[in-house]
C-alpha positions as CSV (number, residue, x, y, z in Angstrom):
1,M,16.2,-33.3,34.1
2,D,12.5,-32.1,34.3
3,D,10.0,-34.7,33.4
4,E,8.3,-32.1,31.3
5,L,11.0,-31.9,28.9
6,L,10.7,-33.5,25.6
7,T,13.3,-34.7,23.3
8,I,13.6,-33.1,19.8
9,G,11.9,-35.9,18.1
10,A,9.0,-35.8,20.4
11,F,8.5,-32.2,20.4
12,A,9.0,-32.2,16.3
13,A,6.1,-34.5,16.4
14,R,3.7,-32.4,18.6
15,A,4.7,-29.4,16.8
16,R,4.2,-30.6,13.3
17,L,8.0,-29.5,12.4
18,S,11.0,-31.5,11.4
19,A,14.0,-31.8,13.8
20,K,15.7,-30.2,11.0
21,A,13.7,-27.0,10.9
22,L,13.9,-27.0,14.7
23,R,17.8,-26.8,14.6
24,L,17.6,-24.2,12.1
25,Y,15.0,-22.0,14.0
26,D,17.2,-22.5,17.2
27,R,20.2,-21.1,15.2
28,L,18.1,-18.1,14.1
29,G,16.9,-17.5,17.8
30,L,13.1,-18.3,16.7
31,L,12.7,-21.1,18.8
32,S,15.5,-22.0,21.4
33,P,15.4,-25.4,23.3
34,A,14.6,-25.3,26.9
35,H,17.7,-27.5,27.7
36,V,21.0,-28.6,25.9
37,D,22.7,-31.4,27.3
38,E,26.2,-30.1,27.8
39,V,27.7,-33.9,27.3
40,S,25.6,-35.2,24.3
41,G,24.3,-31.8,22.7
42,Y,20.9,-33.2,22.6
43,R,18.0,-30.5,22.7
44,Y,15.0,-30.6,24.8
45,Y,12.0,-28.8,24.9
46,R,9.1,-27.7,27.2
47,A,5.6,-28.8,26.3
48,D,4.4,-25.1,26.4
49,Q,6.7,-24.1,23.7
50,T,4.6,-26.0,21.2
51,E,2.2,-23.1,20.6
52,R,5.2,-20.9,19.5
53,A,6.6,-23.6,17.3
54,R,3.0,-24.0,15.5
55,L,2.9,-20.5,15.1
56,V,6.2,-20.1,13.1
57,A,5.2,-23.2,11.2
58,L,1.9,-21.2,10.2
59,L,3.7,-18.1,9.3
60,R,6.1,-20.1,7.1
61,Q,3.1,-21.3,5.2
62,L,2.5,-17.7,4.3
63,D,5.7,-17.6,2.8
64,M,7.1,-15.2,5.5
65,P,10.9,-14.6,5.7
66,L,12.4,-16.2,8.9
67,A,13.4,-12.3,9.8
68,R,10.1,-11.2,9.8
69,I,8.8,-14.0,11.8
70,A,11.4,-13.5,14.5
71,E,10.2,-9.9,14.7
72,L,6.6,-11.0,14.8
73,V,7.0,-13.6,17.4
74,E,8.8,-11.5,19.9
75,A,5.8,-8.8,19.5
76,D,2.8,-8.6,21.9
77,G,-0.7,-9.6,20.5
78,S,-2.0,-6.2,18.7
79,D,1.6,-5.4,17.5
80,A,2.1,-8.9,16.1
81,A,-1.2,-8.5,14.3
82,E,-0.3,-5.5,12.7
83,L,3.1,-6.7,11.7
84,L,1.1,-9.6,10.0
85,A,-1.3,-7.3,8.3
86,A,1.5,-5.2,6.9
87,Y,3.1,-8.2,5.6
88,W,0.0,-9.5,4.0
89,T,-1.0,-6.1,2.4
90,A,2.6,-6.0,0.9
91,V,2.1,-9.7,-0.6
92,E,-1.6,-8.8,-1.8
93,T,0.3,-5.6,-3.4
94,R,2.9,-7.4,-5.2
95,I,0.3,-10.5,-6.3
96,A,-1.5,-7.7,-7.9
97,G,1.0,-6.1,-9.9
98,Q,2.5,-9.6,-10.9
99,R,-1.2,-10.4,-12.0
100,T,-1.5,-7.6,-14.1
101,L,2.1,-8.3,-15.8
102,A,1.0,-11.9,-16.4
103,E,-2.2,-10.9,-18.0
104,Y,-0.3,-8.5,-20.4
105,L,2.5,-11.0,-21.2
106,R,-0.2,-13.7,-21.9
107,A,-1.8,-11.4,-24.4
108,R,1.5,-10.6,-26.0
109,L,2.7,-13.8,-26.4
110,S,-0.6,-15.0,-27.9
111,G,-0.6,-12.2,-30.3
112,R,-3.8,-10.6,-28.8
113,S,-2.1,-7.6,-27.2
114,S,-3.4,-5.1,-29.7
115,E,-7.0,-6.4,-28.6
116,M,-6.6,-5.4,-25.4
117,Y,-6.6,-1.4,-26.1
118,G,-9.6,-1.8,-28.5
119,T,-12.4,-3.5,-26.8
120,F,-13.8,-0.6,-24.7
121,V,-17.5,0.7,-24.8
122,V,-17.5,4.4,-24.0
123,E,-20.3,5.9,-22.4
124,T,-21.1,9.2,-20.6
125,V,-21.5,10.4,-17.3
126,E,-22.6,13.7,-15.5
127,V,-19.6,15.2,-13.3
128,P,-20.7,17.9,-10.6
129,E,-18.2,20.5,-9.6
130,Q,-16.2,19.2,-6.7
131,V,-13.2,19.7,-4.5
132,L,-10.8,17.2,-4.9
133,I,-7.7,16.2,-3.0
134,T,-5.3,14.1,-5.4
135,E,-2.2,12.3,-5.5
136,T,-0.3,12.1,-9.3
137,R,2.1,9.5,-10.3
138,H,4.1,8.4,-13.5
139,T,3.4,4.7,-13.6
140,L,3.4,1.8,-15.9
141,A,0.6,-0.8,-16.1
142,D,2.3,-3.5,-14.2
143,E,2.6,-1.0,-10.9
144,L,-0.8,0.5,-11.8
145,P,-3.2,-1.5,-9.3
146,A,-1.0,-1.4,-6.4
147,W,-0.4,2.5,-6.7
148,I,-4.3,3.0,-7.1
149,G,-5.2,1.2,-4.0
150,A,-2.5,2.6,-2.1
151,S,-2.9,6.2,-3.1
152,L,-6.7,6.2,-2.8
153,G,-6.1,4.5,0.4
154,R,-3.9,7.5,1.8
155,L,-6.4,10.4,0.1
156,E,-9.7,8.5,1.8
157,E,-7.8,8.6,5.2
158,A,-6.8,12.0,4.5
159,A,-10.4,13.2,3.5
160,G,-11.1,13.0,7.3
161,E,-9.2,16.1,8.0
162,C,-11.0,17.7,5.0
163,G,-14.7,17.6,5.9
164,G,-14.8,13.9,4.8
165,V,-15.5,12.1,1.4
166,S,-18.3,13.9,-0.4
167,A,-18.3,11.4,-3.7
168,A,-17.0,8.3,-5.3
169,P,-13.2,8.4,-5.5
170,F,-11.6,8.2,-9.1
171,V,-8.7,8.0,-11.2
172,V,-7.8,10.4,-14.1
173,Y,-5.4,9.3,-16.8
174,H,-3.7,12.3,-18.4
175,A,-1.8,10.2,-20.9
176,E,-1.6,6.4,-21.9
177,V,-0.7,3.9,-19.3
178,S,0.7,1.0,-20.5
179,M,3.8,-1.3,-20.3
180,E,5.7,1.3,-22.4
181,S,4.1,4.4,-21.1
182,D,3.9,5.7,-17.8
183,G,1.1,8.2,-17.7
184,P,1.0,10.3,-15.6
185,A,-2.1,8.9,-13.6
186,E,-4.0,11.1,-10.7
187,A,-6.0,9.5,-7.9
188,C,-8.7,11.8,-6.9
189,V,-10.9,12.1,-3.8
190,P,-13.8,14.6,-3.7
191,V,-13.9,16.4,-0.3
192,A,-16.4,18.7,1.7
193,D,-14.2,21.6,2.9
194,E,-11.7,23.2,0.4
195,A,-10.0,25.3,3.2
196,A,-9.2,22.5,5.3
197,A,-8.0,20.6,2.2
198,R,-5.5,23.3,1.3
199,A,-4.2,23.2,4.6
200,W,-3.7,19.6,4.5
201,A,-2.0,19.5,1.3
202,A,0.2,22.2,2.4
203,R,1.6,20.0,5.0
204,Q,1.9,17.2,2.7
205,G,4.8,19.1,0.8
206,R,5.7,17.7,-2.7
207,A,6.7,13.9,-1.4
208,R,3.9,12.1,-3.3
209,Q,2.7,15.0,-5.7
210,T,-0.3,15.8,-3.4
211,A,-2.8,18.7,-4.4
212,V,-6.0,20.2,-4.2
213,R,-8.0,21.5,-7.2
214,W,-11.6,22.1,-8.4
215,N,-13.2,19.3,-10.6
216,R,-15.1,21.0,-13.5
217,P,-18.7,20.1,-13.9
218,G,-19.6,18.7,-17.2
219,V,-20.3,15.3,-19.1
220,W,-17.1,13.1,-19.3
221,P,-16.7,10.1,-21.5
222,T,-16.2,7.0,-19.2
223,P,-15.6,3.4,-20.4
224,A,-18.5,1.2,-19.4
225,S,-16.4,-2.0,-19.9
226,A,-13.8,-0.7,-17.7
227,R,-16.1,0.7,-15.3
228,R,-17.8,-3.0,-14.9
229,R,-14.4,-4.1,-14.1
230,S,-13.4,-1.6,-11.6
231,R,-13.9,-3.7,-8.6
232,T,-10.8,-5.9,-9.7
233,R,-8.8,-3.9,-12.3
234,R,-9.6,-0.4,-11.3
235,S,-7.9,0.7,-14.7
236,W,-7.9,0.7,-18.3
237,P,-5.1,1.1,-20.8
238,R,-5.7,4.0,-22.6
239,S,-7.0,7.5,-22.1
240,R,-9.2,9.5,-24.1
241,R,-10.1,13.4,-23.8
242,S,-13.4,15.0,-23.8
243,S,-13.9,18.2,-25.9
244,S,-13.3,20.4,-23.4
245,G,-9.7,18.7,-22.8
246,W,-10.3,17.1,-19.4
247,P,-9.2,13.5,-19.3
248,H,-11.9,11.0,-18.4
249,R,-12.3,9.0,-15.2
250,G,-12.1,5.3,-14.1
């Protein structure tokens, strides 16, 4: 047997993993020993397997499922980084939705839920005429933060095909969005080229209810307190309409 091989106990200490974890990772194909004694069944590892073992341990600290870890550790550098980024984006999306739900439930259980809907100061903003690419969805409040981030991200990426983003993106609420009412809400990104935008929309079909429309110029009501919190919440619970019938923005 090669002198460079380490017993499972010695390798576990070096990799900062338990022998039990190493046996599990072996069964799952995550980290197989370099040699297994046919008589005793003892497992032996090479010293250069330590880096992979520590990577597995670090990924487990992110609560990544073992099946996802198995896929990641077999991928090459850039592909592995993309797999990790995709996993963590999904985690942040889930946590954002859970945070919103927890805030709502905490207010509801403490008897303050009605206060959440009556604390907004409404101001007005000048809105120019704009060409918008949009994505619409019926969504409840707990799903709203994740959907806003994902939909605006898709639209801002698509804006590159439509002459670029020409003004700040926003969200329109066509009806109340709460834990009991599902909107709909409309994510909007102003773009510079209407013809290119309509060509883009035609290619999308109806999968995400994408559309192109003109934004009417005028003065829209905007909840100031919600706007101040838009970096974290990007939403407010209840929609109001201007005298022209157009819903306000967020």
